[in-house]
ROKOLKOL-987939 format. One record per residue (C-alpha): residue number from 0; residue in one letter; x, y, z. Coordinates in nm, 3 decimals, decimal comma. Each point is the difference from the previous one (the first is absolute). Layout:
% ROKOLKOL-987939
<site><num>NUM</num><residuo>a</residuo><c1>X</c1><c2>Y</c2><c3>Z</c3></site>
...
//
This chain:
% ROKOLKOL-987939
<site><num>0</num><residuo>m</residuo><c1>-5,333</c1><c2>7,358</c2><c3>10,672</c3></site>
<site><num>1</num><residuo>n</residuo><c1>-0,051</c1><c2>-0,253</c2><c3>0,268</c3></site>
<site><num>2</num><residuo>r</residuo><c1>-0,364</c1><c2>-0,101</c2><c3>-0,077</c3></site>
<site><num>3</num><residuo>h</residuo><c1>-0,047</c1><c2>-0,348</c2><c3>-0,103</c3></site>
<site><num>4</num><residuo>f</residuo><c1>-0,215</c1><c2>0,005</c2><c3>-0,335</c3></site>
<site><num>5</num><residuo>t</residuo><c1>-0,257</c1><c2>-0,285</c2><c3>-0,009</c3></site>
<site><num>6</num><residuo>c</residuo><c1>-0,130</c1><c2>-0,165</c2><c3>-0,319</c3></site>
<site><num>7</num><residuo>e</residuo><c1>-0,289</c1><c2>0,203</c2><c3>0,008</c3></site>
<site><num>8</num><residuo>d</residuo><c1>0,194</c1><c2>0,320</c2><c3>0,033</c3></site>
<site><num>9</num><residuo>i</residuo><c1>0,203</c1><c2>-0,085</c2><c3>-0,315</c3></site>
<site><num>10</num><residuo>f</residuo><c1>-0,329</c1><c2>-0,098</c2><c3>-0,182</c3></site>
<site><num>11</num><residuo>r</residuo><c1>-0,090</c1><c2>0,361</c2><c3>0,035</c3></site>
<site><num>12</num><residuo>l</residuo><c1>0,332</c1><c2>0,119</c2><c3>-0,141</c3></site>
<site><num>13</num><residuo>l</residuo><c1>0,009</c1><c2>-0,241</c2><c3>-0,270</c3></site>
<site><num>14</num><residuo>s</residuo><c1>-0,193</c1><c2>0,229</c2><c3>-0,253</c3></site>
<site><num>15</num><residuo>g</residuo><c1>0,231</c1><c2>0,301</c2><c3>0,076</c3></site>
<site><num>16</num><residuo>y</residuo><c1>0,302</c1><c2>-0,231</c2><c3>-0,038</c3></site>
<site><num>17</num><residuo>i</residuo><c1>-0,117</c1><c2>-0,120</c2><c3>-0,355</c3></site>
<site><num>18</num><residuo>d</residuo><c1>-0,060</c1><c2>0,369</c2><c3>-0,093</c3></site>
<site><num>19</num><residuo>n</residuo><c1>0,331</c1><c2>0,115</c2><c3>0,121</c3></site>
<site><num>20</num><residuo>e</residuo><c1>-0,188</c1><c2>0,242</c2><c3>0,240</c3></site>
<site><num>21</num><residuo>l</residuo><c1>0,181</c1><c2>-0,118</c2><c3>0,316</c3></site>
<site><num>22</num><residuo>d</residuo><c1>0,288</c1><c2>0,211</c2><c3>0,147</c3></site>
<site><num>23</num><residuo>t</residuo><c1>0,362</c1><c2>-0,187</c2><c3>0,024</c3></site>
<site><num>24</num><residuo>l</residuo><c1>-0,069</c1><c2>-0,117</c2><c3>0,365</c3></site>
<site><num>25</num><residuo>m</residuo><c1>-0,355</c1><c2>-0,147</c2><c3>-0,055</c3></site>
<site><num>26</num><residuo>r</residuo><c1>0,135</c1><c2>-0,161</c2><c3>-0,331</c3></site>
<site><num>27</num><residuo>e</residuo><c1>0,285</c1><c2>-0,172</c2><c3>0,177</c3></site>
<site><num>28</num><residuo>i</residuo><c1>-0,240</c1><c2>-0,128</c2><c3>0,285</c3></site>
<site><num>29</num><residuo>v</residuo><c1>-0,223</c1><c2>-0,160</c2><c3>-0,261</c3></site>
<site><num>30</num><residuo>e</residuo><c1>0,293</c1><c2>-0,152</c2><c3>-0,179</c3></site>
<site><num>31</num><residuo>e</residuo><c1>0,155</c1><c2>-0,139</c2><c3>0,336</c3></site>
<site><num>32</num><residuo>h</residuo><c1>-0,360</c1><c2>-0,159</c2><c3>0,071</c3></site>
<site><num>33</num><residuo>i</residuo><c1>-0,052</c1><c2>-0,166</c2><c3>-0,324</c3></site>
<site><num>34</num><residuo>k</residuo><c1>0,343</c1><c2>-0,154</c2><c3>0,013</c3></site>
<site><num>35</num><residuo>e</residuo><c1>-0,112</c1><c2>-0,185</c2><c3>0,308</c3></site>
<site><num>36</num><residuo>c</residuo><c1>-0,380</c1><c2>-0,028</c2><c3>-0,048</c3></site>
<site><num>37</num><residuo>e</residuo><c1>-0,104</c1><c2>-0,245</c2><c3>-0,280</c3></site>
<site><num>38</num><residuo>r</residuo><c1>-0,372</c1><c2>0,092</c2><c3>0,051</c3></site>
<site><num>39</num><residuo>c</residuo><c1>0,074</c1><c2>0,391</c2><c3>-0,068</c3></site>
<site><num>40</num><residuo>l</residuo><c1>0,244</c1><c2>-0,093</c2><c3>-0,293</c3></site>
<site><num>41</num><residuo>s</residuo><c1>-0,280</c1><c2>-0,223</c2><c3>-0,148</c3></site>
<site><num>42</num><residuo>l</residuo><c1>-0,248</c1><c2>0,300</c2><c3>0,038</c3></site>
<site><num>43</num><residuo>l</residuo><c1>0,226</c1><c2>0,231</c2><c3>-0,163</c3></site>
<site><num>44</num><residuo>h</residuo><c1>0,047</c1><c2>-0,213</c2><c3>-0,303</c3></site>
<site><num>45</num><residuo>t</residuo><c1>-0,383</c1><c2>-0,064</c2><c3>-0,030</c3></site>
<site><num>46</num><residuo>i</residuo><c1>-0,059</c1><c2>0,370</c2><c3>0,009</c3></site>
<site><num>47</num><residuo>e</residuo><c1>0,284</c1><c2>0,074</c2><c3>-0,277</c3></site>
<site><num>48</num><residuo>k</residuo><c1>-0,151</c1><c2>-0,290</c2><c3>-0,195</c3></site>
<site><num>49</num><residuo>t</residuo><c1>-0,365</c1><c2>0,142</c2><c3>0,005</c3></site>
<site><num>50</num><residuo>i</residuo><c1>0,120</c1><c2>0,335</c2><c3>-0,093</c3></site>
<site><num>51</num><residuo>a</residuo><c1>0,200</c1><c2>-0,147</c2><c3>-0,302</c3></site>
<site><num>52</num><residuo>i</residuo><c1>-0,285</c1><c2>-0,224</c2><c3>-0,115</c3></site>
<site><num>53</num><residuo>s</residuo><c1>-0,243</c1><c2>0,297</c2><c3>0,035</c3></site>
<site><num>54</num><residuo>r</residuo><c1>0,227</c1><c2>0,251</c2><c3>-0,203</c3></site>
<site><num>55</num><residuo>e</residuo><c1>0,038</c1><c2>-0,266</c2><c3>-0,265</c3></site>
<site><num>56</num><residuo>t</residuo><c1>-0,370</c1><c2>-0,081</c2><c3>-0,011</c3></site>
<site><num>57</num><residuo>h</residuo><c1>-0,095</c1><c2>0,378</c2><c3>-0,040</c3></site>
<site><num>58</num><residuo>r</residuo><c1>0,275</c1><c2>0,071</c2><c3>-0,249</c3></site>
<site><num>59</num><residuo>k</residuo><c1>-0,162</c1><c2>-0,257</c2><c3>-0,250</c3></site>
<site><num>60</num><residuo>k</residuo><c1>-0,344</c1><c2>0,141</c2><c3>0,035</c3></site>
<site><num>61</num><residuo>k</residuo><c1>-0,037</c1><c2>0,302</c2><c3>-0,230</c3></site>
<site><num>62</num><residuo>v</residuo><c1>-0,328</c1><c2>0,190</c2><c3>-0,021</c3></site>
<site><num>63</num><residuo>p</residuo><c1>-0,105</c1><c2>0,009</c2><c3>-0,369</c3></site>
<site><num>64</num><residuo>k</residuo><c1>0,050</c1><c2>0,334</c2><c3>-0,161</c3></site>
<site><num>65</num><residuo>k</residuo><c1>-0,375</c1><c2>0,023</c2><c3>-0,093</c3></site>
<site><num>66</num><residuo>v</residuo><c1>-0,075</c1><c2>-0,013</c2><c3>0,384</c3></site>
<site><num>67</num><residuo>v</residuo><c1>0,248</c1><c2>0,273</c2><c3>0,093</c3></site>
<site><num>68</num><residuo>n</residuo><c1>-0,112</c1><c2>0,207</c2><c3>-0,268</c3></site>
<site><num>69</num><residuo>r</residuo><c1>-0,368</c1><c2>-0,017</c2><c3>0,119</c3></site>
<site><num>70</num><residuo>v</residuo><c1>0,087</c1><c2>0,073</c2><c3>0,341</c3></site>
<site><num>71</num><residuo>y</residuo><c1>0,197</c1><c2>0,278</c2><c3>-0,079</c3></site>
<site><num>72</num><residuo>y</residuo><c1>-0,269</c1><c2>0,159</c2><c3>-0,207</c3></site>
<site><num>73</num><residuo>e</residuo><c1>-0,270</c1><c2>-0,067</c2><c3>0,272</c3></site>
<site><num>74</num><residuo>l</residuo><c1>0,206</c1><c2>0,155</c2><c3>0,247</c3></site>
<site><num>75</num><residuo>r</residuo><c1>0,064</c1><c2>0,301</c2><c3>-0,216</c3></site>
<site><num>76</num><residuo>i</residuo><c1>-0,379</c1><c2>0,041</c2><c3>-0,098</c3></site>
<site><num>77</num><residuo>r</residuo><c1>-0,103</c1><c2>-0,044</c2><c3>0,390</c3></site>
<site><num>78</num><residuo>y</residuo><c1>0,253</c1><c2>0,233</c2><c3>0,149</c3></site>
<site><num>79</num><residuo>k</residuo><c1>0,049</c1><c2>0,250</c2><c3>-0,294</c3></site>
<site><num>80</num><residuo>r</residuo><c1>-0,028</c1><c2>0,361</c2><c3>0,138</c3></site>
//
């Protein structure tokens, strides 16, 4: 592929890159770009860190069993057929 990818192009691809949704060629393009571009590499690390923090935060928070049961029974009552 002869097209030059700008940082904006790479920004649009980072989500797919992180989620492993890019084909091999596009993945290689992103990897080559971030080897040479500190700005895009920094953005990639920031996104990955944000995802990790978000996952950790949500993993620690548990909905109390009492609340889960209450919602479950309310839904059963409202949508019982």
